[in-house]
C-alpha positions as CSV (number, residue, x, y, z in Angstrom):
1,X,67.2,-23.3,134.5
2,X,70.3,-24.1,132.3
3,X,73.6,-22.4,133.9
4,X,76.1,-21.2,131.2
5,X,79.5,-19.1,131.4
6,X,79.2,-16.3,129.9
7,X,82.2,-14.7,128.1
8,X,82.8,-10.6,128.2
9,X,84.1,-9.4,124.9
10,X,84.9,-5.3,124.2
11,X,82.1,-3.4,122.4
12,X,84.6,-2.3,120.1
13,X,84.0,-3.8,117.4
14,X,80.7,-2.1,117.2
15,X,82.1,1.0,118.2
16,X,79.8,3.1,115.4
17,X,76.7,1.3,117.2
18,X,75.8,-0.5,120.1
19,X,77.2,-2.7,122.5
20,X,76.0,-6.0,122.5
21,X,75.9,-8.8,125.3
22,X,78.8,-10.7,125.3
23,X,78.6,-13.8,123.4
24,X,77.4,-16.7,125.5
25,X,80.5,-19.4,125.9
26,X,79.8,-23.2,124.9
27,X,79.9,-24.2,128.4
28,X,77.2,-26.5,128.2
29,X,76.5,-26.3,124.4
30,X,78.7,-28.6,121.9
31,X,81.8,-27.1,121.2
32,X,81.6,-24.6,118.3
33,X,78.0,-24.7,118.0
34,X,78.0,-21.3,119.2
35,X,80.8,-20.0,117.7
36,X,82.3,-18.5,120.4
37,X,86.2,-19.0,119.0
38,X,85.1,-17.2,115.7
39,X,83.4,-14.6,117.5
40,X,86.5,-13.6,119.7
41,X,88.7,-13.7,116.8
42,X,86.3,-11.5,114.9
43,X,86.0,-14.2,112.1
44,X,82.3,-13.1,111.4
45,X,81.8,-15.0,108.1
46,X,82.9,-18.4,110.3
47,X,81.1,-17.4,113.4
48,X,77.8,-16.5,110.7
49,X,78.4,-20.0,109.5
50,X,78.5,-21.9,112.4
51,X,75.5,-19.9,113.8
52,X,73.0,-20.4,111.0
53,X,74.2,-23.9,109.5
54,X,75.2,-26.4,112.7
55,X,72.2,-27.7,113.2
56,X,73.0,-29.2,116.7
57,X,70.7,-25.7,118.3
58,X,67.6,-25.1,117.5
59,X,67.1,-22.1,115.1
60,X,65.0,-20.3,118.2
61,X,67.9,-21.2,120.7
62,X,68.1,-17.9,123.0
63,X,71.9,-18.1,123.2
64,X,72.5,-19.3,119.7
65,X,70.8,-15.8,119.0
66,X,72.5,-13.5,121.3
67,X,75.7,-14.5,119.4
68,X,73.8,-14.3,116.3
69,X,72.9,-10.5,117.1
70,X,76.9,-10.5,117.9
71,X,77.8,-11.6,114.6
72,X,75.1,-9.2,113.0
73,X,75.8,-5.7,114.2
74,X,79.4,-6.4,113.8
75,X,78.9,-7.2,110.2
76,X,77.1,-3.6,109.8
77,X,73.4,-5.8,110.0
78,X,71.0,-3.6,112.3
79,X,67.9,-4.4,111.5
80,X,69.0,-8.2,111.4
81,X,71.1,-8.1,114.9
82,X,67.7,-6.7,116.5
83,X,65.7,-9.6,115.0
84,X,68.1,-11.6,116.4
85,X,67.7,-10.1,119.9
86,X,64.3,-9.8,119.7
87,X,63.7,-13.2,119.1
88,X,66.0,-14.3,122.1
89,X,64.1,-11.7,123.8
90,X,60.9,-13.4,123.3
91,X,62.3,-16.9,123.6
92,X,60.1,-19.2,126.1
93,X,63.2,-20.4,127.3
94,X,65.6,-18.0,128.3
95,X,68.9,-19.5,129.6
96,X,70.4,-18.2,132.9
97,X,74.2,-17.4,132.1
98,X,77.0,-15.8,133.7
99,X,79.7,-13.5,132.9
100,X,83.0,-13.6,132.9
101,X,83.1,-10.7,135.7
102,X,80.5,-12.9,137.8
103,X,77.4,-11.4,137.3
104,X,74.5,-13.5,136.8
105,X,71.8,-12.7,134.0
106,X,69.4,-14.5,131.4
107,X,69.2,-14.4,127.3
108,X,66.2,-12.6,127.6
109,X,67.8,-9.8,129.7
110,X,71.0,-9.9,127.7
111,X,68.8,-9.2,124.7
112,X,66.8,-6.3,126.7
113,X,69.8,-4.6,127.4
114,X,71.3,-4.8,123.6
115,X,68.0,-3.5,122.5
116,X,67.9,-0.9,124.7
117,X,71.9,0.3,124.2
118,X,70.9,0.4,120.8
119,X,68.3,2.8,121.1
120,X,70.0,5.0,123.5
121,X,73.1,5.3,121.0
122,X,70.4,6.3,118.2
123,X,68.6,8.7,120.8
124,X,72.2,10.3,121.0
125,X,72.9,11.2,117.9
């Protein structure tokens, strides 16, 4: 499996909803392909444009989908975020990633955690 660096972002952009898996950094990917810089500065429009129009990554790349879910959730599009994470979860090619804190996880695991956290958030309301 491809090892990637994963950077931890605070869930403050998602305070009203679910915390999401930390966006996956671009280690092992073309610079800009995963929109990390735009996500870090909360430039959601640029991040979305990069993640949806950059043809250097497959539309079903699980790392791309994890970050796209982050963008969708941050912009209040819960249904689209959940769909992106479900697609990342179902990917036949999950990527192994490492968090900034040193945790190793797979993209399917991060997607599963995001979906589960969202469900817990709904249940606690």
